[in-house]
N, C-alpha and C positions, 0 to 999 in steps of 0.2 A: 620736818621738825624732827630733833631728834629723841628715839627712844628715850623715855627716861626722865624728858625736860621740864616737868611737872616740878621732880624734888630740886631742881639746879633754881627754878625764880621761886621756889620754898624758899629760899634762902635772902631773896631781897623783896619778900612780904613785907616783913616792917616796916623795910625804906617807903613801897611804895605806897603803904597807907591799908594795904589790902588781908581781909583773914585769909586762913588757909582755906576756908569754906568756896569763897569768891575765890580764889584762885583755879582750884578745881572746878568750878561751875562757864570761868573764862575758858578752859585749856577743853572741857565737856564741848562746848560751843563755834568755838574754834574748828575741832575734829568731825564736827559734826556736820559743816559747809561745803558744801557743793567746791567751794576754789580750793578746799585743801585736800577732798576728797577725789579732784582734777587732775591734783600734783601727787598723788600718791599710784605714778607707777613705776615697771619696774626700773631700778639701776636711778631713780633718780634721787639727786642729793638729798639727804638728812641732815640739819646746818645745827647748833649748837646756840644757845644766846648771844656769841657774838660773832655768826655765822661762816663760822670757821666748817670746812665740812668734817664729819664725823662718822658714814657708812654712810648706806645709800636703801634704798626700798629694794626686798629682798621680794620674790615672786608669788610667795606664801601672802606676802602681808599687802601687795598691791592687789588681790585677786580677791585677799578677804574683805577691803574697802570695796569694792566695787559691785559688791550685793546689796 
Protein backbone atom coordinates (compact mmCIF):
# COMPACT_ATOMS: atom_id res chain seq x y z
CA UNK A 1 0.00 0.00 0.00
CA UNK A 2 1.22 3.48 -0.88
CA UNK A 3 2.80 5.52 1.89
CA UNK A 4 0.31 8.34 2.51
CA UNK A 5 -2.69 6.49 1.09
CA UNK A 6 -4.78 7.78 3.99
CA UNK A 7 -4.69 11.27 2.47
CA UNK A 8 -5.91 9.83 -0.83
CA UNK A 9 -8.74 7.98 0.91
CA UNK A 10 -9.74 11.08 2.82
CA UNK A 11 -10.77 12.64 -0.48
CA UNK A 12 -13.39 9.89 -0.84
CA UNK A 13 -14.64 9.95 2.77
CA UNK A 14 -17.91 11.76 2.13
CA UNK A 15 -18.61 9.68 -0.98
CA UNK A 16 -18.11 6.55 1.12
CA UNK A 17 -20.17 7.95 3.99
CA UNK A 18 -17.25 7.68 6.41
CA UNK A 19 -15.76 10.05 8.94
CA UNK A 20 -12.02 10.73 9.10
CA UNK A 21 -11.77 8.78 12.37
CA UNK A 22 -13.41 5.74 10.77
CA UNK A 23 -10.97 5.80 7.85
CA UNK A 24 -8.04 6.17 10.22
CA UNK A 25 -9.23 3.18 12.26
CA UNK A 26 -9.71 1.09 9.12
CA UNK A 27 -6.17 1.82 7.91
CA UNK A 28 -4.74 1.03 11.36
CA UNK A 29 -6.64 -2.25 11.49
CA UNK A 30 -5.46 -3.30 8.03
CA UNK A 31 -1.84 -2.32 8.66
CA UNK A 32 -1.74 -4.30 11.90
CA UNK A 33 -3.01 -7.44 10.16
CA UNK A 34 -0.85 -10.46 9.42
CA UNK A 35 -1.66 -10.48 5.69
CA UNK A 36 -0.45 -6.91 5.26
CA UNK A 37 2.68 -7.49 7.33
CA UNK A 38 3.48 -10.66 5.37
CA UNK A 39 3.49 -8.61 2.16
CA UNK A 40 5.94 -6.04 3.51
CA UNK A 41 9.06 -7.60 2.09
CA UNK A 42 11.91 -5.59 0.63
CA UNK A 43 11.19 -4.69 -2.97
CA UNK A 44 7.47 -5.47 -2.80
CA UNK A 45 5.35 -3.07 -4.84
CA UNK A 46 3.51 -0.22 -3.19
CA UNK A 47 0.27 0.61 -4.98
CA UNK A 48 -2.17 3.51 -4.97
CA UNK A 49 -5.97 3.35 -4.86
CA UNK A 50 -6.08 2.48 -8.56
CA UNK A 51 -3.57 -0.34 -8.22
CA UNK A 52 -0.81 1.61 -9.95
CA UNK A 53 2.75 0.94 -8.85
CA UNK A 54 4.03 3.96 -6.90
CA UNK A 55 7.21 2.60 -5.38
CA UNK A 56 8.47 -0.32 -3.39
CA UNK A 57 9.01 -1.39 0.20
CA UNK A 58 12.47 -0.44 1.42
CA UNK A 59 14.74 -2.67 3.48
CA UNK A 60 14.23 -0.38 6.50
CA UNK A 61 10.43 -0.58 6.18
CA UNK A 62 10.50 -4.36 5.81
CA UNK A 63 12.71 -4.71 8.87
CA UNK A 64 10.59 -2.36 10.98
CA UNK A 65 7.34 -4.17 10.25
CA UNK A 66 8.74 -7.65 10.87
CA UNK A 67 9.38 -6.83 14.54
